[in-house]
ZAMIMI-204347 format. One record per atom (N, C-alpha, C): residue number from 1; residue in three letters; atom name; x, y, z. Coordinates in pm, whole numbers, m for minus. Layout:
residues N
[NUM; "ALA"; "CA"; [X; Y; Z]]
...
//
This chain:
residues 160
[1; "MET"; "N"; [1659; 3131; m6970]]
[1; "MET"; "CA"; [1641; 3017; m6884]]
[1; "MET"; "C"; [1502; 2958; m6911]]
[2; "ARG"; "N"; [1499; 2830; m6937]]
[2; "ARG"; "CA"; [1372; 2767; m6972]]
[2; "ARG"; "C"; [1294; 2728; m6847]]
[3; "ARG"; "N"; [1163; 2732; m6859]]
[3; "ARG"; "CA"; [1077; 2695; m6747]]
[3; "ARG"; "C"; [1056; 2544; m6748]]
[4; "LYS"; "N"; [1044; 2488; m6631]]
[4; "LYS"; "CA"; [1018; 2345; m6619]]
[4; "LYS"; "C"; [873; 2317; m6657]]
[5; "THR"; "N"; [853; 2204; m6719]]
[5; "THR"; "CA"; [716; 2164; m6751]]
[5; "THR"; "C"; [649; 2113; m6624]]
[6; "GLU"; "N"; [519; 2101; m6631]]
[6; "GLU"; "CA"; [443; 2052; m6516]]
[6; "GLU"; "C"; [485; 1910; m6479]]
[7; "GLU"; "N"; [515; 1829; m6580]]
[7; "GLU"; "CA"; [558; 1692; m6555]]
[7; "GLU"; "C"; [694; 1689; m6484]]
[8; "GLU"; "N"; [787; 1777; m6524]]
[8; "GLU"; "CA"; [917; 1784; m6458]]
[8; "GLU"; "C"; [901; 1829; m6312]]
[9; "LYS"; "N"; [813; 1924; m6288]]
[9; "LYS"; "CA"; [788; 1970; m6152]]
[9; "LYS"; "C"; [728; 1859; m6067]]
[10; "ARG"; "N"; [635; 1782; m6125]]
[10; "ARG"; "CA"; [573; 1673; m6052]]
[10; "ARG"; "C"; [677; 1567; m6019]]
[11; "PHE"; "N"; [767; 1538; m6115]]
[11; "PHE"; "CA"; [870; 1436; m6093]]
[11; "PHE"; "C"; [968; 1477; m5983]]
[12; "THR"; "N"; [1005; 1603; m5980]]
[12; "THR"; "CA"; [1100; 1649; m5879]]
[12; "THR"; "C"; [1033; 1685; m5747]]
[13; "GLY"; "N"; [901; 1685; m5745]]
[13; "GLY"; "CA"; [830; 1715; m5620]]
[13; "GLY"; "C"; [816; 1863; m5593]]
[14; "THR"; "N"; [832; 1948; m5696]]
[14; "THR"; "CA"; [822; 2093; m5674]]
[14; "THR"; "C"; [694; 2152; m5732]]
[15; "LEU"; "N"; [602; 2067; m5772]]
[15; "LEU"; "CA"; [476; 2116; m5824]]
[15; "LEU"; "C"; [397; 2177; m5710]]
[16; "ARG"; "N"; [353; 2301; m5726]]
[16; "ARG"; "CA"; [284; 2371; m5618]]
[16; "ARG"; "C"; [147; 2310; m5593]]
[17; "ALA"; "N"; [105; 2317; m5471]]
[17; "ALA"; "CA"; [m26; 2266; m5433]]
[17; "ALA"; "C"; [m134; 2346; m5503]]
[18; "ALA"; "N"; [m250; 2288; m5514]]
[18; "ALA"; "CA"; [m361; 2351; m5585]]
[18; "ALA"; "C"; [m397; 2486; m5524]]
[19; "SER"; "N"; [m382; 2502; m5395]]
[19; "SER"; "CA"; [m418; 2627; m5331]]
[19; "SER"; "C"; [m321; 2741; m5366]]
[20; "LYS"; "N"; [m198; 2707; m5407]]
[20; "LYS"; "CA"; [m100; 2809; m5438]]
[20; "LYS"; "C"; [m85; 2833; m5588]]
[21; "ALA"; "N"; [m125; 2739; m5667]]
[21; "ALA"; "CA"; [m108; 2751; m5811]]
[21; "ALA"; "C"; [m221; 2834; m5871]]
[22; "LYS"; "N"; [m195; 2894; m5987]]
[22; "LYS"; "CA"; [m299; 2970; m6054]]
[22; "LYS"; "C"; [m407; 2877; m6104]]
[23; "LYS"; "N"; [m366; 2768; m6163]]
[23; "LYS"; "CA"; [m459; 2664; m6204]]
[23; "LYS"; "C"; [m445; 2552; m6103]]
[24; "SER"; "N"; [m549; 2477; m6083]]
[24; "SER"; "CA"; [m539; 2369; m5986]]
[24; "SER"; "C"; [m511; 2238; m6059]]
[25; "PRO"; "N"; [m382; 2199; m6068]]
[25; "PRO"; "CA"; [m350; 2075; m6137]]
[25; "PRO"; "C"; [m391; 1955; m6053]]
[26; "VAL"; "N"; [m426; 1850; m6120]]
[26; "VAL"; "CA"; [m460; 1726; m6052]]
[26; "VAL"; "C"; [m336; 1639; m6053]]
[27; "ILE"; "N"; [m287; 1605; m5935]]
[27; "ILE"; "CA"; [m169; 1521; m5923]]
[27; "ILE"; "C"; [m217; 1380; m5892]]
[28; "PRO"; "N"; [m211; 1291; m5990]]
[28; "PRO"; "CA"; [m259; 1156; m5964]]
[28; "PRO"; "C"; [m163; 1080; m5873]]
[29; "ILE"; "N"; [m219; 996; m5789]]
[29; "ILE"; "CA"; [m138; 911; m5703]]
[29; "ILE"; "C"; [m93; 792; m5787]]
[30; "ASP"; "N"; [35; 768; m5789]]
[30; "ASP"; "CA"; [89; 657; m5866]]
[30; "ASP"; "C"; [62; 528; m5789]]
[31; "ASP"; "N"; [m30; 445; m5840]]
[31; "ASP"; "CA"; [m64; 321; m5770]]
[31; "ASP"; "C"; [53; 223; m5766]]
[32; "GLY"; "N"; [150; 239; m5857]]
[32; "GLY"; "CA"; [266; 152; m5856]]
[32; "GLY"; "C"; [353; 172; m5733]]
[33; "LEU"; "N"; [343; 287; m5669]]
[33; "LEU"; "CA"; [422; 313; m5549]]
[33; "LEU"; "C"; [372; 235; m5428]]
[34; "ARG"; "N"; [249; 191; m5431]]
[34; "ARG"; "CA"; [194; 119; m5317]]
[34; "ARG"; "C"; [259; m19; m5299]]
[35; "ILE"; "N"; [317; m72; m5405]]
[35; "ILE"; "CA"; [383; m202; m5401]]
[35; "ILE"; "C"; [530; m180; m5367]]
[36; "PRO"; "N"; [582; m249; m5266]]
[36; "PRO"; "CA"; [723; m230; m5228]]
[36; "PRO"; "C"; [816; m268; m5343]]
[37; "PRO"; "N"; [928; m197; m5358]]
[37; "PRO"; "CA"; [1025; m233; m5461]]
[37; "PRO"; "C"; [1076; m376; m5440]]
[38; "GLU"; "N"; [1111; m443; m5548]]
[38; "GLU"; "CA"; [1154; m583; m5540]]
[38; "GLU"; "C"; [1284; m601; m5465]]
[39; "ARG"; "N"; [1370; m500; m5463]]
[39; "ARG"; "CA"; [1501; m514; m5400]]
[39; "ARG"; "C"; [1495; m518; m5248]]
[40; "LEU"; "N"; [1380; m486; m5188]]
[40; "LEU"; "CA"; [1367; m485; m5043]]
[40; "LEU"; "C"; [1347; m626; m4990]]
[41; "ASN"; "N"; [1406; m654; m4873]]
[41; "ASN"; "CA"; [1381; m784; m4810]]
[41; "ASN"; "C"; [1244; m782; m4743]]
[42; "ALA"; "N"; [1208; m891; m4677]]
[42; "ALA"; "CA"; [1072; m905; m4622]]
[42; "ALA"; "C"; [1042; m799; m4516]]
[43; "GLU"; "N"; [1135; m777; m4424]]
[43; "GLU"; "CA"; [1109; m679; m4318]]
[43; "GLU"; "C"; [1103; m537; m4374]]
[44; "ALA"; "N"; [1191; m507; m4470]]
[44; "ALA"; "CA"; [1190; m374; m4532]]
[44; "ALA"; "C"; [1061; m354; m4612]]
[45; "SER"; "N"; [1009; m460; m4674]]
[45; "SER"; "CA"; [882; m449; m4746]]
[45; "SER"; "C"; [766; m419; m4651]]
[46; "GLU"; "N"; [770; m480; m4532]]
[46; "GLU"; "CA"; [666; m451; m4432]]
[46; "GLU"; "C"; [674; m305; m4388]]
[47; "LEU"; "N"; [797; m256; m4371]]
[47; "LEU"; "CA"; [814; m115; m4334]]
[47; "LEU"; "C"; [763; m23; m4445]]
[48; "TRP"; "N"; [783; m62; m4571]]
[48; "TRP"; "CA"; [734; 17; m4685]]
[48; "TRP"; "C"; [582; 30; m4675]]
[49; "VAL"; "N"; [515; m82; m4651]]
[49; "VAL"; "CA"; [368; m78; m4644]]
[49; "VAL"; "C"; [324; 7; m4525]]
[50; "LYS"; "N"; [395; m4; m4413]]
[50; "LYS"; "CA"; [358; 69; m4292]]
[50; "LYS"; "C"; [386; 219; m4304]]
[51; "ASP"; "N"; [501; 257; m4364]]
[51; "ASP"; "CA"; [541; 398; m4366]]
[51; "ASP"; "C"; [515; 468; m4499]]
[52; "ALA"; "N"; [541; 401; m4610]]
[52; "ALA"; "CA"; [533; 468; m4741]]
[52; "ALA"; "C"; [390; 485; m4789]]
[53; "VAL"; "N"; [308; 384; m4772]]
[53; "VAL"; "CA"; [171; 392; m4826]]
[53; "VAL"; "C"; [92; 508; m4766]]
[54; "PRO"; "N"; [97; 532; m4633]]
[54; "PRO"; "CA"; [28; 651; m4582]]
[54; "PRO"; "C"; [82; 783; m4639]]
[55; "LEU"; "N"; [213; 789; m4663]]
[55; "LEU"; "CA"; [270; 910; m4722]]
[55; "LEU"; "C"; [226; 928; m4867]]
[56; "ILE"; "N"; [207; 818; m4937]]
[56; "ILE"; "CA"; [158; 825; m5075]]
[56; "ILE"; "C"; [14; 875; m5075]]
[57; "GLU"; "N"; [m67; 821; m4985]]
[57; "GLU"; "CA"; [m207; 863; m4977]]
[57; "GLU"; "C"; [m221; 1008; m4932]]
[58; "ALA"; "N"; [m127; 1056; m4852]]
[58; "ALA"; "CA"; [m129; 1196; m4808]]
[58; "ALA"; "C"; [m66; 1288; m4913]]
[59; "GLU"; "N"; [m22; 1229; m5024]]
[59; "GLU"; "CA"; [39; 1301; m5136]]
[59; "GLU"; "C"; [166; 1374; m5093]]
[60; "VAL"; "N"; [241; 1314; m5000]]
[60; "VAL"; "CA"; [370; 1367; m4958]]
[60; "VAL"; "C"; [481; 1297; m5035]]
[61; "LEU"; "N"; [469; 1166; m5052]]
[61; "LEU"; "CA"; [570; 1087; m5122]]
[61; "LEU"; "C"; [541; 1087; m5271]]
[62; "THR"; "N"; [640; 1127; m5351]]
[62; "THR"; "CA"; [626; 1127; m5497]]
[62; "THR"; "C"; [714; 1017; m5555]]
[63; "ILE"; "N"; [703; 999; m5684]]
[63; "ILE"; "CA"; [783; 899; m5753]]
[63; "ILE"; "C"; [932; 931; m5739]]
[64; "ALA"; "N"; [967; 1058; m5729]]
[64; "ALA"; "CA"; [1107; 1098; m5714]]
[64; "ALA"; "C"; [1162; 1059; m5577]]
[65; "ASP"; "N"; [1076; 1043; m5478]]
[65; "ASP"; "CA"; [1119; 1010; m5342]]
[65; "ASP"; "C"; [1122; 860; m5316]]
[66; "ALA"; "N"; [1075; 781; m5410]]
[66; "ALA"; "CA"; [1061; 637; m5386]]
[66; "ALA"; "C"; [1194; 570; m5357]]
[67; "GLY"; "N"; [1300; 609; m5426]]
[67; "GLY"; "CA"; [1431; 549; m5403]]
[67; "GLY"; "C"; [1482; 577; m5263]]
[68; "MET"; "N"; [1466; 701; m5218]]
[68; "MET"; "CA"; [1512; 737; m5084]]
[68; "MET"; "C"; [1428; 667; m4978]]
[69; "MET"; "N"; [1299; 652; m5003]]
[69; "MET"; "CA"; [1214; 583; m4907]]
[69; "MET"; "C"; [1250; 434; m4901]]
[70; "ALA"; "N"; [1284; 375; m5015]]
[70; "ALA"; "CA"; [1327; 235; m5016]]
[70; "ALA"; "C"; [1457; 220; m4937]]
[71; "ASP"; "N"; [1549; 317; m4953]]
[71; "ASP"; "CA"; [1673; 313; m4876]]
[71; "ASP"; "C"; [1646; 323; m4727]]
[72; "LEU"; "N"; [1552; 410; m4688]]
[72; "LEU"; "CA"; [1515; 424; m4548]]
[72; "LEU"; "C"; [1460; 292; m4492]]
[73; "CYS"; "N"; [1372; 228; m4567]]
[73; "CYS"; "CA"; [1313; 101; m4521]]
[73; "CYS"; "C"; [1421; m7; m4507]]
[74; "GLN"; "N"; [1511; m15; m4605]]
[74; "GLN"; "CA"; [1616; m116; m4600]]
[74; "GLN"; "C"; [1713; m89; m4485]]
[75; "LEU"; "N"; [1751; 37; m4466]]
[75; "LEU"; "CA"; [1843; 74; m4359]]
[75; "LEU"; "C"; [1780; 47; m4222]]
[76; "THR"; "N"; [1652; 75; m4209]]
[76; "THR"; "CA"; [1583; 49; m4082]]
[76; "THR"; "C"; [1579; m100; m4053]]
[77; "ALA"; "N"; [1552; m180; m4156]]
[77; "ALA"; "CA"; [1548; m326; m4138]]
[77; "ALA"; "C"; [1686; m379; m4099]]
[78; "GLU"; "N"; [1792; m329; m4163]]
[78; "GLU"; "CA"; [1927; m373; m4129]]
[78; "GLU"; "C"; [1967; m329; m3989]]
[79; "TYR"; "N"; [1926; m208; m3949]]
[79; "TYR"; "CA"; [1954; m160; m3814]]
[79; "TYR"; "C"; [1888; m251; m3710]]
[80; "ARG"; "N"; [1762; m285; m3733]]
[80; "ARG"; "CA"; [1692; m372; m3638]]
[80; "ARG"; "C"; [1754; m511; m3632]]
[81; "ALA"; "N"; [1799; m562; m3747]]
[81; "ALA"; "CA"; [1863; m694; m3749]]
[81; "ALA"; "C"; [1995; m691; m3671]]
[82; "LEU"; "N"; [2074; m587; m3690]]
[82; "LEU"; "CA"; [2202; m575; m3618]]
[82; "LEU"; "C"; [2178; m559; m3469]]
[83; "LEU"; "N"; [2079; m480; m3433]]
[83; "LEU"; "CA"; [2050; m458; m3292]]
[83; "LEU"; "C"; [2004; m587; m3225]]
[84; "SER"; "N"; [1924; m667; m3293]]
[84; "SER"; "CA"; [1880; m793; m3234]]
[84; "SER"; "C"; [1994; m894; m3229]]
[85; "GLU"; "N"; [2089; m884; m3322]]
[85; "GLU"; "CA"; [2203; m975; m3323]]
[85; "GLU"; "C"; [2295; m951; m3202]]
[86; "ILE"; "N"; [2320; m825; m3170]]
[86; "ILE"; "CA"; [2408; m798; m3056]]
[86; "ILE"; "C"; [2331; m793; m2925]]
[87; "GLY"; "N"; [2200; m782; m2934]]
[87; "GLY"; "CA"; [2118; m784; m2814]]
[87; "GLY"; "C"; [2151; m669; m2722]]
[88; "GLY"; "N"; [2152; m693; m2595]]
[88; "GLY"; "CA"; [2182; m589; m2497]]
[88; "GLY"; "C"; [2328; m587; m2457]]
[89; "GLN"; "N"; [2416; m643; m2537]]
[89; "GLN"; "CA"; [2557; m651; m2501]]
[89; "GLN"; "C"; [2630; m524; m2541]]
[90; "TYR"; "N"; [2611; m419; m2464]]
[90; "TYR"; "CA"; [2679; m293; m2492]]
[90; "TYR"; "C"; [2828; m305; m2459]]
[91; "ILE"; "N"; [2857; m379; m2354]]
[91; "ILE"; "CA"; [2998; m398; m2318]]
[91; "ILE"; "C"; [3033; m546; m2330]]
[92; "GLN"; "N"; [3160; m572; m2347]]
[92; "GLN"; "CA"; [3210; m709; m2352]]
[92; "GLN"; "C"; [3350; m713; m2295]]
[93; "ILE"; "N"; [3399; m831; m2275]]
[93; "ILE"; "CA"; [3534; m848; m2221]]
[93; "ILE"; "C"; [3631; m856; m2338]]
[94; "GLY"; "N"; [3734; m771; m2337]]
[94; "GLY"; "CA"; [3833; m768; m2443]]
[94; "GLY"; "C"; [3932; m883; m2434]]
[95; "ASN"; "N"; [4029; m884; m2524]]
[95; "ASN"; "CA"; [4130; m991; m2530]]
[95; "ASN"; "C"; [4216; m998; m2403]]
[96; "GLU"; "N"; [4241; m886; m2341]]
[96; "GLU"; "CA"; [4327; m883; m2224]]
[96; "GLU"; "C"; [4248; m875; m2094]]
[97; "GLY"; "N"; [4119; m905; m2099]]
[97; "GLY"; "CA"; [4036; m907; m1979]]
[97; "GLY"; "C"; [3975; m774; m1942]]
[98; "GLN"; "N"; [3999; m670; m2021]]
[98; "GLN"; "CA"; [3942; m540; m1990]]
[98; "GLN"; "C"; [3799; m530; m2046]]
[99; "ILE"; "N"; [3724; m439; m1990]]
[99; "ILE"; "CA"; [3586; m417; m2038]]
[99; "ILE"; "C"; [3592; m316; m2152]]
[100; "VAL"; "N"; [3534; m353; m2264]]
[100; "VAL"; "CA"; [3532; m265; m2382]]
[100; "VAL"; "C"; [3391; m256; m2436]]
[101; "ARG"; "N"; [3367; m151; m2511]]
[101; "ARG"; "CA"; [3236; m134; m2575]]
[101; "ARG"; "C"; [3229; m228; m2695]]
[102; "HIS"; "N"; [3112; m286; m2717]]
[102; "HIS"; "CA"; [3092; m375; m2832]]
[102; "HIS"; "C"; [3114; m294; m2959]]
[103; "PRO"; "N"; [3197; m342; m3053]]
[103; "PRO"; "CA"; [3227; m263; m3173]]
[103; "PRO"; "C"; [3104; m237; m3261]]
[104; "ALA"; "N"; [3005; m322; m3255]]
[104; "ALA"; "CA"; [2886; m302; m3338]]
[104; "ALA"; "C"; [2799; m187; m3288]]
[105; "TRP"; "N"; [2817; m144; m3162]]
[105; "TRP"; "CA"; [2736; m33; m3110]]
[105; "TRP"; "C"; [2766; 97; m3183]]
[106; "SER"; "N"; [2889; 118; m3224]]
[106; "SER"; "CA"; [2922; 238; m3302]]
[106; "SER"; "C"; [2849; 237; m3436]]
[107; "ILE"; "N"; [2844; 120; m3495]]
[107; "ILE"; "CA"; [2773; 106; m3624]]
[107; "ILE"; "C"; [2624; 130; m3602]]
[108; "CYS"; "N"; [2569; 73; m3494]]
[108; "CYS"; "CA"; [2426; 95; m3463]]
[108; "CYS"; "C"; [2396; 243; m3442]]
[109; "ARG"; "N"; [2485; 311; m3371]]
[109; "ARG"; "CA"; [2464; 454; m3344]]
[109; "ARG"; "C"; [2464; 534; m3475]]
[110; "ASP"; "N"; [2558; 502; m3564]]
[110; "ASP"; "CA"; [2564; 571; m3692]]
[110; "ASP"; "C"; [2440; 541; m3777]]
[111; "MET"; "N"; [2398; 414; m3777]]
[111; "MET"; "CA"; [2279; 377; m3855]]
[111; "MET"; "C"; [2155; 447; m3801]]
[112; "LEU"; "N"; [2144; 454; m3668]]
[112; "LEU"; "CA"; [2028; 519; m3607]]
[112; "LEU"; "C"; [2025; 667; m3642]]
[113; "GLY"; "N"; [2141; 732; m3646]]
[113; "GLY"; "CA"; [2147; 873; m3687]]
[113; "GLY"; "C"; [2099; 892; m3829]]
[114; "LEU"; "N"; [2140; 802; m3920]]
[114; "LEU"; "CA"; [2094; 810; m4059]]
[114; "LEU"; "C"; [1943; 786; m4069]]
[115; "VAL"; "N"; [1895; 684; m3999]]
[115; "VAL"; "CA"; [1752; 652; m4003]]
[115; "VAL"; "C"; [1670; 769; m3952]]
[116; "ASN"; "N"; [1708; 825; m3838]]
[116; "ASN"; "CA"; [1632; 937; m3781]]
[116; "ASN"; "C"; [1636; 1060; m3872]]
[117; "GLY"; "N"; [1751; 1087; m3933]]
[117; "GLY"; "CA"; [1760; 1200; m4026]]
[117; "GLY"; "C"; [1669; 1181; m4146]]
[118; "MET"; "N"; [1667; 1060; m4201]]
[118; "MET"; "CA"; [1581; 1034; m4317]]
[118; "MET"; "C"; [1434; 1039; m4277]]
[119; "ARG"; "N"; [1402; 989; m4158]]
[119; "ARG"; "CA"; [1262; 994; m4111]]
[119; "ARG"; "C"; [1216; 1138; m4094]]
[120; "ARG"; "N"; [1306; 1225; m4046]]
[120; "ARG"; "CA"; [1271; 1367; m4034]]
[120; "ARG"; "C"; [1245; 1427; m4172]]
[121; "ASP"; "N"; [1326; 1387; m4270]]
[121; "ASP"; "CA"; [1307; 1439; m4406]]
[121; "ASP"; "C"; [1170; 1405; m4462]]
[122; "PHE"; "N"; [1118; 1289; m4427]]
[122; "PHE"; "CA"; [987; 1247; m4476]]
[122; "PHE"; "C"; [872; 1290; m4385]]
[123; "GLY"; "N"; [902; 1357; m4276]]
[123; "GLY"; "CA"; [796; 1402; m4187]]
[123; "GLY"; "C"; [743; 1292; m4097]]
[124; "LEU"; "N"; [827; 1197; m4061]]
[124; "LEU"; "CA"; [784; 1085; m3979]]
[124; "LEU"; "C"; [816; 1103; m3831]]
[125; "SER"; "N"; [861; 1220; m3792]]
[125; "SER"; "CA"; [878; 1250; m3650]]
[125; "SER"; "C"; [775; 1358; m3615]]
[126; "PRO"; "N"; [734; 1368; m3490]]
[126; "PRO"; "CA"; [629; 1465; m3454]]
[126; "PRO"; "C"; [664; 1609; m3491]]
[127; "LEU"; "N"; [788; 1651; m3469]]
[127; "LEU"; "CA"; [826; 1788; m3498]]
[127; "LEU"; "C"; [828; 1815; m3649]]
[128; "SER"; "N"; [883; 1722; m3726]]
[128; "SER"; "CA"; [888; 1744; m3870]]
[128; "SER"; "C"; [749; 1730; m3933]]
[129; "ARG"; "N"; [662; 1649; m3872]]
[129; "ARG"; "CA"; [525; 1635; m3924]]
[129; "ARG"; "C"; [448; 1765; m3909]]
[130; "ALA"; "N"; [477; 1839; m3804]]
[130; "ALA"; "CA"; [411; 1967; m3783]]
[130; "ALA"; "C"; [448; 2068; m3889]]
[131; "LYS"; "N"; [565; 2051; m3951]]
[131; "LYS"; "CA"; [610; 2144; m4054]]
[131; "LYS"; "C"; [558; 2110; m4193]]
[132; "LEU"; "N"; [497; 1991; m4208]]
[132; "LEU"; "CA"; [443; 1952; m4339]]
[132; "LEU"; "C"; [319; 2036; m4371]]
[133; "PRO"; "N"; [296; 2066; m4500]]
[133; "PRO"; "CA"; [177; 2142; m4535]]
[133; "PRO"; "C"; [51; 2059; m4512]]
[134; "ALA"; "N"; [m56; 2127; m4482]]
[134; "ALA"; "CA"; [m183; 2059; m4460]]
[134; "ALA"; "C"; [m231; 1998; m4590]]
[135; "ARG"; "N"; [m300; 1886; m4578]]
[135; "ARG"; "CA"; [m353; 1821; m4697]]
[135; "ARG"; "C"; [m465; 1905; m4755]]
[136; "PRO"; "N"; [m464; 1924; m4888]]
[136; "PRO"; "CA"; [m573; 2001; m4948]]
[136; "PRO"; "C"; [m704; 1923; m4941]]
[137; "LYS"; "N"; [m813; 1995; m4930]]
[137; "LYS"; "CA"; [m944; 1931; m4925]]
[137; "LYS"; "C"; [m978; 1878; m5063]]
[138; "LYS"; "N"; [m1019; 1753; m5067]]
[138; "LYS"; "CA"; [m1055; 1692; m5195]]
[138; "LYS"; "C"; [m1193; 1744; m5237]]
[139; "PRO"; "N"; [m1215; 1762; m5368]]
[139; "PRO"; "CA"; [m1341; 1820; m5413]]
[139; "PRO"; "C"; [m1463; 1736; m5378]]
[140; "ASP"; "N"; [m1449; 1605; m5360]]
[140; "ASP"; "CA"; [m1564; 1522; m5333]]
[140; "ASP"; "C"; [m1596; 1512; m5183]]
[141; "GLU"; "N"; [m1513; 1575; m5098]]
[141; "GLU"; "CA"; [m1542; 1574; m4955]]
[141; "GLU"; "C"; [m1660; 1667; m4926]]
[142; "GLU"; "N"; [m1747; 1622; m4841]]
[142; "GLU"; "CA"; [m1866; 1700; m4809]]
[142; "GLU"; "C"; [m1836; 1802; m4700]]
[143; "ASN"; "N"; [m1888; 1921; m4714]]
[143; "ASN"; "CA"; [m1870; 2025; m4615]]
[143; "ASN"; "C"; [m1967; 2000; m4499]]
[144; "PRO"; "N"; [m1917; 1980; m4377]]
[144; "PRO"; "CA"; [m2007; 1950; m4266]]
[144; "PRO"; "C"; [m2095; 2069; m4225]]
[145; "PHE"; "N"; [m2059; 2190; m4268]]
[145; "PHE"; "CA"; [m2136; 2309; m4233]]
[145; "PHE"; "C"; [m2238; 2346; m4340]]
[146; "ALA"; "N"; [m2246; 2269; m4448]]
[146; "ALA"; "CA"; [m2337; 2301; m4557]]
[146; "ALA"; "C"; [m2483; 2297; m4512]]
[147; "LYS"; "N"; [m2513; 2216; m4411]]
[147; "LYS"; "CA"; [m2652; 2204; m4366]]
[147; "LYS"; "C"; [m2703; 2334; m4303]]
[148; "PHE"; "N"; [m2613; 2425; m4265]]
[148; "PHE"; "CA"; [m2656; 2551; m4208]]
[148; "PHE"; "C"; [m2692; 2653; m4314]]
[149; "GLY"; "N"; [m2652; 2628; m4437]]
[149; "GLY"; "CA"; [m2689; 2713; m4550]]
[149; "GLY"; "C"; [m2611; 2843; m4559]]
[150; "GLY"; "N"; [m2570; 2876; m4680]]
[150; "GLY"; "CA"; [m2506; 3003; m4708]]
[150; "GLY"; "C"; [m2361; 3014; m4666]]
[151; "PHE"; "N"; [m2309; 2914; m4596]]
[151; "PHE"; "CA"; [m2172; 2922; m4546]]
[151; "PHE"; "C"; [m2072; 2920; m4661]]
[152; "ASP"; "N"; [m2093; 2832; m4758]]
[152; "ASP"; "CA"; [m2000; 2821; m4871]]
[152; "ASP"; "C"; [m1995; 2951; m4950]]
[153; "GLU"; "N"; [m2109; 3016; m4967]]
[153; "GLU"; "CA"; [m2112; 3141; m5042]]
[153; "GLU"; "C"; [m2037; 3251; m4965]]
[154; "LEU"; "N"; [m2054; 3253; m4833]]
[154; "LEU"; "CA"; [m1984; 3350; m4751]]
[154; "LEU"; "C"; [m1832; 3333; m4763]]
[155; "VAL"; "N"; [m1785; 3212; m4756]]
[155; "VAL"; "CA"; [m1643; 3183; m4765]]
[155; "VAL"; "C"; [m1591; 3217; m4904]]
[156; "ALA"; "N"; [m1666; 3181; m5007]]
[156; "ALA"; "CA"; [m1624; 3209; m5145]]
[156; "ALA"; "C"; [m1616; 3360; m5169]]
[157; "ASN"; "N"; [m1711; 3435; m5115]]
[157; "ASN"; "CA"; [m1710; 3581; m5133]]
[157; "ASN"; "C"; [m1597; 3647; m5055]]
[158; "SER"; "N"; [m1562; 3591; m4941]]
[158; "SER"; "CA"; [m1456; 3650; m4861]]
[158; "SER"; "C"; [m1319; 3628; m4922]]
[159; "ARG"; "N"; [m1305; 3530; m5007]]
[159; "ARG"; "CA"; [m1177; 3500; m5070]]
[159; "ARG"; "C"; [m1153; 3585; m5195]]
[160; "ARG"; "N"; [m1252; 3650; m5242]]
[160; "ARG"; "CA"; [m1239; 3731; m5365]]
[160; "ARG"; "C"; [m1176; 3863; m5339]]
//
């Protein structure tokens, strides 16, 4: 069985974080992901900027996830459009004068279930966000305890 290359692991999103890997690979952020895909409409593009860009910066969203994130943005935009179209009309009068549920509410319910499931997959709900791994400390970030002296050496020695 052949081992996956580092590039294949990065593409599939299975590349281990620097803290778990033997070597600490540098995973560059793909700047092309910051621009919404062309197939998205205006509202879905706004959702991409609002939801996807923070995930890219947190290094949660990879190039392999971009298609699913675009689907989430488009589905959310379509759900909102359908909901605004039917408004608050949960019930309506049927052909024979009886009160019936608006047929679009079933579609809205199904769409909302898909949207919420996809949002959980990306860590966009409070519970799923708690399960995401912590962001690794970037090497250029300054240690706020360095001014006390010797702290970094103590931590480095304790990890050995």
